C-alpha positions in Angstrom: -14.8 2.2 7.0 -12.1 2.9 9.6 -11.6 6.5 10.9 -8.1 7.4 10.1 -6.3 9.6 12.6 -5.1 13.0 11.3 -1.4 12.3 12.1 -1.6 9.1 10.0 -3.0 11.0 7.0 -0.3 13.7 7.4 2.4 11.1 7.4 0.9 9.2 4.4 0.7 12.4 2.3 4.2 13.5 3.2 6.6 13.8 0.3 9.4 12.7 2.6 7.7 9.3 3.2 9.3 7.0 0.5 7.9 3.8 -1.0 9.5 0.8 0.8 7.9 -1.9 -1.4 7.7 -1.9 -5.2 5.4 -4.2 -7.2 7.4 -5.1 -10.3 6.9 -7.2 -13.4 6.4 -10.4 -11.3 3.1 -8.8 -10.0 1.5 -9.7 -6.7 3.2 -12.7 -5.4 2.9 -14.4 -2.0 6.5 -13.3 -1.3 5.6 -9.7 -1.9 2.6 -9.9 0.3 4.7 -11.5 3.0 7.2 -8.6 2.7 4.4 -6.1 3.2 3.1 -8.0 6.2 6.5 -8.0 7.8 6.9 -4.3 7.3 3.5 -3.6 8.8 4.6 -5.5 11.9 7.5 -3.1 12.4 5.9 0.1 11.4 2.4 1.7 11.2 2.5 2.7 7.5 3.9 1.1 4.4 4.1 2.9 1.1 3.8 0.6 -2.0 4.6 1.6 -5.5 3.4 -0.3 -8.6 5.4 -0.1 -11.8 3.5 1.9 -14.4 1.6 -0.2 -16.9 1.5 -3.3 -14.7 -2.2 -2.8 -13.9 -4.8 -1.0 -15.9 -5.9 2.3 -14.4 -9.5 1.0 -13.9 -8.2 -2.0 -11.9 -5.9 -0.2 -9.5 -8.6 0.3 -6.8 -9.3 -3.5 -6.9 -5.6 -4.2 -6.6 -5.2 -1.9 -3.6 -8.2 -3.4 -1.9 -6.9 -6.9 -2.5 -3.5 -6.1 -1.1 -5.1 -4.5 2.0 -7.3 -7.6 2.6 -4.4 -10.0 2.1 -2.1 -8.1 4.5 -4.8 -7.3 7.2 -4.3 -3.6 6.7 -6.3 -0.6 5.7 -5.8 1.5 2.6 -5.1 5.0 3.7 -4.2 6.7 0.5 -4.3 5.8 -3.2 -2.8 8.1 -5.8 -2.1 6.7 -9.2 0.4 3.9 -8.9 1.1 4.6 -5.2 -0.8 3.2 -2.2 -0.2 3.6 1.5 -1.3 0.8 3.9 -1.9 1.3 7.6 -1.7 -1.5 10.2 -5.1 -1.8 11.8 
């Protein structure tokens, strides 16, 4: 596992840091993954929010790991239906 710098964790946990990508009823599409990849090219962190009820609570960890793998990023924070990805 990657060591996450303290300033990255602070930024990820900040309430002022708003979600810039939302996973809606269409689910995880290639277009959505491309959008996350593009945002990761221009910034270090991307906050992603999943619509409630889209994925079962038990499956969310798997979903976040899949998104991180597909976008070549690292999952910094996962809280409920929100995940923060960090460009490696």
